[in-house]
Residue frames relative to the residue before (quaternion, step in Angstrom):
aa qw qx qy qz dx dy dz
M 1.0000 0.0000 0.0000 0.0000 0.00 0.00 0.00
P 0.4354 -0.7158 0.4719 0.2746 3.65 -0.73 1.00
R 0.4049 -0.7048 0.5326 0.2357 3.53 -1.07 0.83
E 0.4513 -0.6441 0.5387 0.3021 3.54 -1.14 0.64
P 0.4840 -0.6759 0.4572 0.3158 3.61 -0.84 0.92
T 0.5473 -0.6066 0.4687 0.3358 3.54 -1.18 0.64
R 0.2470 -0.7708 0.5736 0.1259 3.54 -0.86 0.98
T 0.0283 0.8243 -0.5622 0.0603 3.53 -0.51 1.20
A 0.6568 0.4876 -0.3195 0.4784 3.62 1.17 -0.40
R 0.2412 -0.7705 0.5779 0.1196 3.53 -1.16 0.65
L 0.0948 -0.7703 0.6297 0.0355 3.54 -1.12 0.79
E 0.0494 -0.7939 0.6061 0.0052 3.56 -0.87 0.97
A 0.0168 0.7867 -0.6167 0.0200 3.55 -1.16 0.64
R 0.3014 -0.7097 0.6038 0.2021 3.52 -1.13 0.66
I 0.0096 0.8085 -0.5861 0.0522 3.56 -0.78 1.04
A 0.6090 -0.5500 0.4253 0.3817 3.53 -1.28 0.40
P 0.6215 -0.5740 0.3808 0.3731 3.61 -1.07 0.65
D 0.6582 0.5062 -0.3284 0.4503 3.61 0.97 -0.75
V 0.6124 0.5230 -0.3523 0.4768 3.60 1.12 -0.57
L 0.6355 0.5202 -0.3271 0.4675 3.59 0.98 -0.81
T 0.6247 0.5322 -0.3339 0.4637 3.58 0.99 -0.81
M 0.6661 0.4977 -0.2997 0.4677 3.57 0.93 -0.89
L 0.6572 0.5084 -0.3112 0.4613 3.60 0.94 -0.85
K 0.6317 0.5272 -0.3291 0.4634 3.58 1.00 -0.81
R 0.6627 0.5045 -0.3050 0.4618 3.57 0.93 -0.90
A 0.6675 0.4965 -0.3016 0.4658 3.59 0.89 -0.91
A 0.6439 0.5118 -0.3199 0.4702 3.59 0.97 -0.84
E 0.6356 0.5329 -0.3167 0.4601 3.56 1.00 -0.86
L 0.6519 0.5255 -0.3112 0.4495 3.59 0.96 -0.85
Q 0.7258 0.3974 -0.2311 0.5117 3.57 1.12 -0.64
G 0.4616 -0.6999 0.4386 0.3235 3.58 1.26 -0.02
R 0.5381 0.6042 -0.4018 0.4289 3.57 1.10 0.70
S 0.5308 -0.5470 0.5072 0.4022 3.49 -1.33 0.13
V 0.6399 -0.5071 0.3922 0.4238 3.58 -1.23 0.35
S 0.6342 0.5436 -0.3271 0.4419 3.56 0.97 -0.85
D 0.6765 0.4798 -0.2915 0.4766 3.59 0.85 -0.96
F 0.6384 0.5316 -0.3260 0.4512 3.57 0.97 -0.83
V 0.6846 0.4853 -0.2864 0.4623 3.59 0.84 -0.99
V 0.6513 0.5057 -0.3224 0.4648 3.60 0.92 -0.84
A 0.6664 0.4953 -0.3091 0.4637 3.61 0.88 -0.89
A 0.6629 0.4976 -0.3088 0.4665 3.60 0.93 -0.86
A 0.6612 0.4960 -0.3085 0.4708 3.60 0.94 -0.84
Q 0.6423 0.5229 -0.3164 0.4625 3.57 1.00 -0.84
E 0.6518 0.5120 -0.3103 0.4656 3.58 0.95 -0.88
M 0.6769 0.4819 -0.2935 0.4727 3.59 0.90 -0.90
A 0.6309 0.5231 -0.3357 0.4644 3.61 1.00 -0.76
H 0.6432 0.5163 -0.3147 0.4698 3.59 0.95 -0.90
R 0.6691 0.5010 -0.2949 0.4629 3.60 0.88 -0.94
T 0.6533 0.5194 -0.3097 0.4554 3.59 0.95 -0.88
I 0.6667 0.4864 -0.2970 0.4803 3.58 0.91 -0.91
E 0.6480 0.5219 -0.3152 0.4565 3.58 0.95 -0.87
E 0.6701 0.4973 -0.3011 0.4615 3.58 0.90 -0.89
A 0.6528 0.5088 -0.3147 0.4647 3.59 1.06 -0.70
S 0.6679 0.5110 -0.2879 0.4582 3.58 1.21 -0.49
I 0.6541 0.5124 -0.3042 0.4660 3.57 1.23 -0.34
I 0.2353 -0.7469 0.6066 0.1371 3.54 -0.93 0.94
R 0.1597 -0.7941 0.5824 0.0685 3.55 -0.70 1.09
L 0.0619 -0.7995 0.5974 -0.0077 3.55 -0.84 1.06
S 0.5111 -0.5988 0.5092 0.3478 3.54 -1.17 0.59
V 0.6767 -0.4732 0.3547 0.4385 3.59 -1.24 0.27
E 0.6561 0.5083 -0.3101 0.4637 3.59 0.96 -0.85
D 0.6630 0.4881 -0.3089 0.4763 3.60 0.94 -0.82
Q 0.6067 0.5396 -0.3501 0.4672 3.61 1.07 -0.67
R 0.6516 0.5161 -0.3094 0.4619 3.56 0.96 -0.90
R 0.6735 0.4906 -0.2977 0.4659 3.60 0.89 -0.93
F 0.6282 0.5350 -0.3309 0.4579 3.59 1.01 -0.81
A 0.6741 0.4841 -0.2917 0.4756 3.59 0.86 -0.98
E 0.6420 0.5285 -0.3201 0.4539 3.58 0.96 -0.86
S 0.6771 0.4913 -0.3050 0.4551 3.60 0.92 -0.85
I 0.6417 0.4930 -0.3315 0.4852 3.60 1.13 -0.53
L 0.7031 0.4700 -0.2677 0.4617 3.56 0.91 -0.91
N 0.7977 0.1150 -0.0307 0.5912 3.58 1.05 -0.78
P 0.0531 -0.8463 0.5293 0.0282 3.59 0.43 1.16
E 0.5691 -0.5583 0.4752 0.3724 3.53 -1.26 0.48
P 0.5494 -0.5958 0.4455 0.3805 3.62 -1.09 0.54
L 0.5512 -0.6182 0.4484 0.3360 3.56 -1.15 0.65
T 0.4380 -0.6583 0.5422 0.2842 3.55 -1.11 0.70
P 0.6730 -0.4936 0.3377 0.4351 3.62 -1.16 0.34
S 0.6603 0.4924 -0.3292 0.4617 3.64 0.95 -0.74
M 0.6296 0.5115 -0.3411 0.4750 3.61 1.07 -0.63
E 0.6146 0.5385 -0.3430 0.4633 3.60 1.06 -0.75
R 0.6543 0.5027 -0.3105 0.4720 3.60 0.97 -0.86
A 0.6400 0.5201 -0.3248 0.4631 3.60 1.00 -0.80
V 0.6368 0.5126 -0.3257 0.4750 3.60 0.96 -0.80
A 0.6565 0.5091 -0.3121 0.4608 3.58 0.93 -0.90
R 0.6458 0.5055 -0.3211 0.4736 3.63 0.98 -0.82
Y 0.6445 0.5226 -0.3171 0.4593 3.57 0.94 -0.89
R 0.6716 0.4916 -0.3028 0.4644 3.58 0.86 -0.94
G 0.6281 0.5383 -0.3288 0.4557 3.56 1.05 -0.77
L 0.6766 0.4859 -0.2890 0.4718 3.57 0.97 -0.80
T 0.7313 0.4388 -0.2530 0.4568 3.57 0.82 -0.94
E 0.6627 0.4950 -0.3228 0.4600 3.61 1.05 -0.64
S 0.6460 0.5254 -0.3342 0.4415 3.59 1.07 -0.59
T 0.7018 0.4420 -0.2700 0.4891 3.62 1.16 -0.49
A 0.5971 0.5969 -0.3635 0.3937 3.60 1.20 -0.27
């Protein structure tokens, strides 16, 4: 059975009485304490926010162009060829 992590940090917030009433009711509906309800809701929203920030959304046209550039890349310019050669020289000498 997984152990519940030790809670050592504290979070405080001042809220309007009507918000507290709503939180109490929602916590009651889920059979949780207000504290547990608020922590779970904040954790869920934080996870969702971080996840959304990590996702790159492209239009259908941009998706097509992205895939096309991966499947059929432009030829390397002479300076890019030199950079690749320098990189290979550095990485092959240390391997």
